[in-house]
MIKOL-649906 format. One record per residue (C-alpha): chain; x, y, z; residue in one letter. Coordinates in Angstrom, 3 decimals, padded with zeros to 6 digits. Example, Ala and Ser with C-alpha at 12.3 -4.5 7.8 and 13.67 -1.06 7.14 Angstrom:
<sites>
+------+----------+----------+----------+------+
! unit !       c1 !       c2 !       c3 ! code !
+------+----------+----------+----------+------+
!    A !  012.300 ! -004.500 !  007.800 !    A !
!    A !  013.670 ! -001.060 !  007.140 !    S !
+------+----------+----------+----------+------+
</sites>
This chain:
<sites>
+------+----------+----------+----------+------+
! unit !       c1 !       c2 !       c3 ! code !
+------+----------+----------+----------+------+
!    A !  227.298 !  085.961 !  141.915 !    M !
!    A !  225.408 !  086.124 !  138.666 !    T !
!    A !  225.667 !  088.409 !  136.047 !    K !
!    A !  223.179 !  090.807 !  136.815 !    E !
!    A !  224.769 !  091.333 !  140.166 !    L !
!    A !  228.126 !  091.868 !  138.759 !    E !
!    A !  226.979 !  094.271 !  136.447 !    N !
!    A !  225.256 !  096.262 !  139.014 !    E !
!    A !  228.332 !  096.080 !  141.592 !    F !
!    A !  230.634 !  097.530 !  138.579 !    E !
!    A !  228.736 !  100.387 !  138.630 !    N !
!    A !  229.311 !  101.003 !  142.308 !    L !
!    A !  232.240 !  103.495 !  142.702 !    N !
!    A !  233.009 !  103.948 !  146.517 !    T !
!    A !  232.565 !  101.807 !  149.793 !    L !
!    A !  229.619 !  104.173 !  150.563 !    E !
!    A !  227.994 !  103.370 !  147.327 !    D !
!    A !  228.449 !  099.682 !  147.961 !    I !
!    A !  227.125 !  099.902 !  151.751 !    R !
!    A !  224.065 !  101.875 !  150.189 !    E !
!    A !  222.949 !  099.367 !  147.891 !    R !
!    A !  223.690 !  096.722 !  149.938 !    S !
!    A !  220.724 !  097.813 !  152.338 !    K !
!    A !  218.663 !  098.152 !  149.523 !    D !
!    A !  219.688 !  094.777 !  147.803 !    N !
!    A !  220.037 !  091.882 !  150.170 !    S !
!    A !  221.101 !  089.236 !  147.483 !    N !
!    A !  223.896 !  091.748 !  146.326 !    L !
!    A !  225.057 !  091.744 !  150.537 !    K !
!    A !  224.874 !  087.812 !  150.577 !    T !
!    A !  226.877 !  087.325 !  147.339 !    E !
!    A !  229.622 !  089.924 !  148.198 !    L !
!    A !  230.075 !  088.209 !  151.876 !    E !
!    A !  230.454 !  084.931 !  149.714 !    K !
!    A !  232.875 !  086.250 !  147.384 !    C !
!    A !  235.256 !  087.681 !  150.222 !    I !
!    A !  234.851 !  084.410 !  152.919 !    I !
!    A !  237.832 !  082.622 !  151.027 !    T !
!    A !  240.069 !  085.405 !  151.172 !    V !
!    A !  238.964 !  086.010 !  154.847 !    Q !
!    A !  239.700 !  082.222 !  155.602 !    E !
!    A !  243.337 !  082.416 !  153.702 !    L !
!    A !  244.406 !  085.742 !  155.261 !    L !
!    A !  243.135 !  084.019 !  158.993 !    C !
!    A !  245.148 !  080.691 !  158.046 !    E !
!    A !  248.273 !  082.585 !  156.796 !    R !
!    A !  248.358 !  084.686 !  159.970 !    T !
!    A !  247.690 !  081.783 !  162.367 !    E !
!    A !  250.892 !  080.371 !  160.850 !    H !
!    A !  252.805 !  083.510 !  162.007 !    L !
!    A !  254.333 !  083.466 !  165.728 !    N !
!    A !  256.288 !  085.493 !  167.961 !    M !
!    A !  258.298 !  084.014 !  171.110 !    K !
!    A !  257.268 !  080.650 !  170.321 !    N !
!    A !  253.438 !  082.118 !  170.769 !    E !
!    A !  251.060 !  081.696 !  167.737 !    A !
!    A !  249.186 !  084.836 !  166.129 !    F !
!    A !  245.560 !  084.571 !  166.529 !    E !
!    A !  242.582 !  085.810 !  164.235 !    T !
!    A !  238.976 !  086.685 !  165.332 !    E !
!    A !  235.726 !  086.587 !  163.503 !    N !
!    A !  234.175 !  089.744 !  162.217 !    P !
!    A !  231.492 !  091.592 !  164.399 !    A !
!    A !  227.832 !  090.012 !  164.114 !    S !
!    A !  225.557 !  092.459 !  162.864 !    D !
!    A !  224.049 !  091.904 !  166.238 !    L !
!    A !  227.217 !  092.977 !  168.193 !    E !
!    A !  227.148 !  096.174 !  165.710 !    I !
!    A !  224.101 !  096.969 !  166.922 !    N !
!    A !  224.498 !  096.449 !  170.619 !    E !
!    A !  227.967 !  098.800 !  169.976 !    M !
!    A !  225.814 !  101.625 !  168.092 !    F !
!    A !  223.360 !  101.431 !  170.973 !    E !
!    A !  226.194 !  102.428 !  173.494 !    N !
!    A !  227.150 !  104.975 !  171.085 !    I !
!    A !  223.881 !  106.771 !  170.945 !    L !
!    A !  224.237 !  107.460 !  174.788 !    R !
!    A !  227.213 !  109.554 !  173.862 !    I !
!    A !  225.494 !  111.279 !  170.736 !    D !
!    A !  221.780 !  110.571 !  169.612 !    F !
!    A !  222.341 !  112.159 !  166.251 !    T !
!    A !  224.778 !  109.928 !  164.894 !    I !
!    A !  223.308 !  107.455 !  162.160 !    T !
!    A !  224.694 !  103.945 !  161.143 !    K !
!    A !  225.509 !  105.332 !  157.604 !    N !
!    A !  228.069 !  107.703 !  159.300 !    E !
!    A !  231.219 !  105.845 !  158.917 !    T !
!    A !  233.915 !  107.769 !  158.206 !    T !
!    A !  236.327 !  110.270 !  160.026 !    Q !
!    A !  234.843 !  113.292 !  158.018 !    Q !
!    A !  231.418 !  112.410 !  158.890 !    Q !
!    A !  232.281 !  111.506 !  162.525 !    L !
!    A !  234.574 !  114.673 !  163.485 !    R !
!    A !  231.190 !  116.778 !  162.815 !    K !
!    A !  229.633 !  115.409 !  166.165 !    H !
!    A !  231.036 !  117.316 !  169.048 !    K !
!    A !  229.860 !  114.961 !  171.832 !    P !
!    A !  231.697 !  111.878 !  170.508 !    L !
!    A !  235.090 !  114.105 !  169.505 !    V !
!    A !  235.076 !  115.170 !  173.478 !    E !
!    A !  234.412 !  111.463 !  174.672 !    F !
!    A !  237.346 !  110.404 !  172.682 !    I !
!    A !  239.276 !  112.958 !  173.794 !    E !
!    A !  238.410 !  112.316 !  177.584 !    T !
!    A !  237.655 !  108.949 !  177.691 !    H !
!    A !  239.966 !  106.702 !  174.967 !    C !
!    A !  243.579 !  106.451 !  173.444 !    Q !
!    A !  243.925 !  105.979 !  169.909 !    E !
!    A !  246.658 !  104.627 !  168.442 !    R !
!    A !  247.621 !  103.010 !  165.035 !    A !
!    A !  246.538 !  099.226 !  165.882 !    Y !
!    A !  244.730 !  100.000 !  169.238 !    S !
!    A !  241.865 !  101.734 !  170.236 !    F !
!    A !  240.982 !  101.687 !  174.216 !    Q !
!    A !  238.238 !  103.107 !  176.312 !    I !
!    A !  238.350 !  103.541 !  180.069 !    K !
!    A !  235.808 !  104.799 !  182.318 !    K !
!    A !  236.457 !  108.419 !  183.926 !    C !
!    A !  234.571 !  107.305 !  187.292 !    N !
!    A !  233.322 !  110.905 !  187.276 !    Q !
!    A !  230.237 !  111.837 !  188.943 !    T !
!    A !  229.299 !  114.299 !  187.040 !    T !
!    A !  229.515 !  112.243 !  183.781 !    C !
!    A !  226.473 !  111.397 !  182.131 !    S !
!    A !  227.926 !  108.375 !  179.972 !    I !
!    A !  229.676 !  106.346 !  182.107 !    C !
!    A !  228.270 !  103.904 !  184.782 !    Y !
!    A !  229.692 !  103.755 !  188.021 !    S !
!    A !  232.703 !  101.403 !  188.587 !    I !
!    A !  231.887 !  098.033 !  190.305 !    R !
!    A !  235.753 !  097.263 !  190.988 !    M !
!    A !  237.558 !  098.167 !  194.024 !    P !
!    A !  238.649 !  101.645 !  193.697 !    I !
!    A !  242.274 !  100.918 !  194.112 !    D !
!    A !  242.063 !  098.304 !  191.553 !    I !
!    A !  240.399 !  100.905 !  188.849 !    F !
!    A !  243.157 !  103.585 !  189.994 !    Q !
!    A !  245.849 !  100.591 !  188.953 !    S !
!    A !  244.344 !  100.581 !  185.304 !    L !
!    A !  246.178 !  102.278 !  183.045 !    H !
!    A !  246.069 !  102.353 !  179.052 !    F !
!    A !  248.672 !  100.050 !  177.390 !    L !
!    A !  251.821 !  101.389 !  176.885 !    P !
!    A !  253.336 !  102.239 !  173.278 !    D !
!    A !  256.648 !  100.531 !  172.443 !    P !
!    A !  259.709 !  102.328 !  173.567 !    V !
!    A !  263.323 !  101.464 !  172.844 !    P !
!    A !  265.442 !  100.196 !  175.596 !    S !
!    A !  268.044 !  102.879 !  177.219 !    R !
!    A !  270.210 !  099.898 !  178.120 !    D !
!    A !  269.733 !  098.326 !  174.522 !    N !
!    A !  268.177 !  100.479 !  171.617 !    P !
!    A !  267.917 !  097.672 !  169.350 !    D !
!    A !  265.245 !  095.930 !  171.987 !    H !
!    A !  262.070 !  097.544 !  173.294 !    Y !
!    A !  261.444 !  098.442 !  177.255 !    E !
!    A !  259.786 !  095.905 !  179.090 !    S !
!    A !  255.913 !  096.499 !  179.610 !    F !
!    A !  256.307 !  096.303 !  183.242 !    V !
!    A !  258.854 !  099.252 !  182.953 !    N !
!    A !  256.431 !  101.364 !  180.822 !    L !
!    A !  252.878 !  100.398 !  182.460 !    Y !
!    A !  251.026 !  103.480 !  184.050 !    G !
!    A !  253.689 !  105.858 !  182.255 !    K !
!    A !  252.582 !  108.359 !  179.319 !    S !
!    A !  254.325 !  107.214 !  175.927 !    T !
!    A !  253.663 !  108.223 !  172.557 !    T !
!    A !  253.920 !  106.475 !  168.979 !    E !
!    A !  256.573 !  108.271 !  167.976 !    K !
!    A !  258.836 !  104.820 !  167.642 !    F !
!    A !  256.495 !  103.065 !  165.826 !    C !
!    A !  258.084 !  101.555 !  163.152 !    P !
!    A !  255.240 !  101.896 !  160.377 !    S !
!    A !  254.975 !  105.628 !  161.558 !    L !
!    A !  258.826 !  106.078 !  161.444 !    I !
!    A !  258.825 !  104.680 !  157.871 !    S !
!    A !  256.073 !  107.025 !  156.600 !    L !
!    A !  257.697 !  110.015 !  158.314 !    V !
!    A !  261.088 !  109.292 !  156.615 !    S !
!    A !  259.508 !  109.367 !  153.316 !    K !
!    A !  257.397 !  112.493 !  153.722 !    T !
!    A !  259.076 !  115.749 !  151.770 !    E !
!    A !  258.427 !  119.265 !  152.922 !    P !
!    A !  256.215 !  121.001 !  150.464 !    A !
!    A !  257.290 !  124.184 !  148.497 !    P !
!    A !  256.302 !  127.577 !  150.533 !    S !
!    A !  254.878 !  128.971 !  147.204 !    N !
!    A !  252.115 !  126.027 !  147.686 !    I !
!    A !  251.515 !  126.409 !  151.223 !    L !
!    A !  249.161 !  129.431 !  151.108 !    V !
!    A !  245.660 !  130.121 !  151.913 !    S !
!    A !  244.514 !  130.218 !  148.261 !    A !
!    A !  245.784 !  126.902 !  147.619 !    K !
!    A !  243.718 !  125.155 !  150.516 !    I !
!    A !  241.578 !  122.260 !  148.732 !    R !
!    A !  240.321 !  120.719 !  151.727 !    D !
!    A !  240.949 !  119.661 !  155.012 !    Y !
!    A !  241.817 !  116.481 !  157.191 !    I !
!    A !  241.784 !  115.353 !  160.605 !    K !
!    A !  245.149 !  113.442 !  162.021 !    C !
!    A !  243.274 !  110.159 !  163.530 !    N !
!    A !  245.612 !  110.220 !  166.683 !    F !
!    A !  246.053 !  113.764 !  167.763 !    C !
!    A !  242.703 !  114.924 !  166.617 !    G !
!    A !  244.099 !  118.501 !  165.098 !    K !
!    A !  243.009 !  119.504 !  161.700 !    M !
!    A !  245.440 !  119.582 !  158.501 !    R !
!    A !  245.033 !  121.681 !  155.640 !    Y !
!    A !  245.034 !  119.782 !  152.105 !    L !
!    A !  247.136 !  122.098 !  149.470 !    Y !
!    A !  247.591 !  121.994 !  145.838 !    S !
!    A !  249.041 !  124.056 !  143.074 !    G !
!    A !  246.324 !  123.478 !  140.596 !    L !
!    A !  242.745 !  123.736 !  141.504 !    R !
!    A !  241.439 !  119.946 !  141.358 !    L !
!    A !  239.271 !  118.808 !  138.685 !    T !
!    A !  235.738 !  117.311 !  139.263 !    E !
!    A !  237.177 !  113.643 !  138.566 !    Q !
!    A !  240.068 !  114.650 !  141.034 !    E !
!    A !  237.793 !  116.218 !  143.637 !    M !
!    A !  236.174 !  112.577 !  143.707 !    Q !
!    A !  238.956 !  110.360 !  144.080 !    D !
!    A !  240.056 !  113.038 !  147.239 !    L !
!    A !  236.484 !  112.268 !  148.661 !    N !
!    A !  236.809 !  108.558 !  148.267 !    F !
!    A !  240.545 !  108.468 !  149.664 !    A !
!    A !  239.251 !  110.110 !  152.463 !    L !
!    A !  236.824 !  108.025 !  153.172 !    Q !
!    A !  238.939 !  104.885 !  152.798 !    T !
!    A !  242.259 !  105.652 !  154.422 !    Y !
!    A !  243.275 !  106.628 !  157.980 !    T !
!    A !  245.290 !  109.730 !  158.169 !    Y !
!    A !  248.254 !  110.712 !  160.843 !    S !
!    A !  250.371 !  113.532 !  161.141 !    C !
!    A !  253.124 !  113.554 !  158.792 !    R !
!    A !  252.188 !  110.362 !  157.199 !    S !
!    A !  251.260 !  109.963 !  153.637 !    L !
!    A !  247.557 !  111.127 !  152.555 !    I !
!    A !  247.436 !  108.568 !  149.562 !    F !
!    A !  249.443 !  105.333 !  148.570 !    P !
!    A !  252.693 !  105.862 !  146.585 !    E !
!    A !  250.705 !  104.563 !  143.413 !    D !
!    A !  247.927 !  106.855 !  143.607 !    H !
!    A !  246.343 !  109.237 !  141.143 !    S !
!    A !  246.961 !  111.946 !  143.323 !    L !
!    A !  250.109 !  110.933 !  144.804 !    A !
+------+----------+----------+----------+------+
</sites>
């Protein structure tokens, strides 16, 4: 990357700033892609060295611009007011048709996002199914891992869980986050100390963000950047432990 592009990049504070500038400066976009490709290849190589039950992990290439455009065309069928610039949860949750579609057709999890046709004749989004109805009705969202009743040190088999309602309560990473969460003092949880709100990525509920002191302009910028960057779920940490607002 040239010194000129490096200086331009250093003046960009958020991912949104980088995206916007890359749209106007194709050279910056190209050079940034070149800079991260070595790291991407290293991560893929390390990941593919891992294996579970004698099966090696696999990695996939990032979505191409063509694939992203095709995906966006489908999203416009749900809500034609969405733009490609709206990439954060805070922006997308303002689009009611999209929120309703996710609630009725999708299952969001920490490590997966699944979509299934509703097969309702009144639905203006889903096309009619093309497979036999009995096969369609036998298809379900992938179940969450659940400890075995007979041996809690192991998970229940997929066959025993498929088609049943499960939750992420046994997800190791979420359990770890919950165990680190400490209840806030009662004098903090008052309406006068609400500074912002955040939406849980999994249950869709809105949560208030409280602070004992009014945030400075810089702290507000840091907060907005964090809301755009990190995915939040109920009872998890809002910021990394080393974050200035943590």
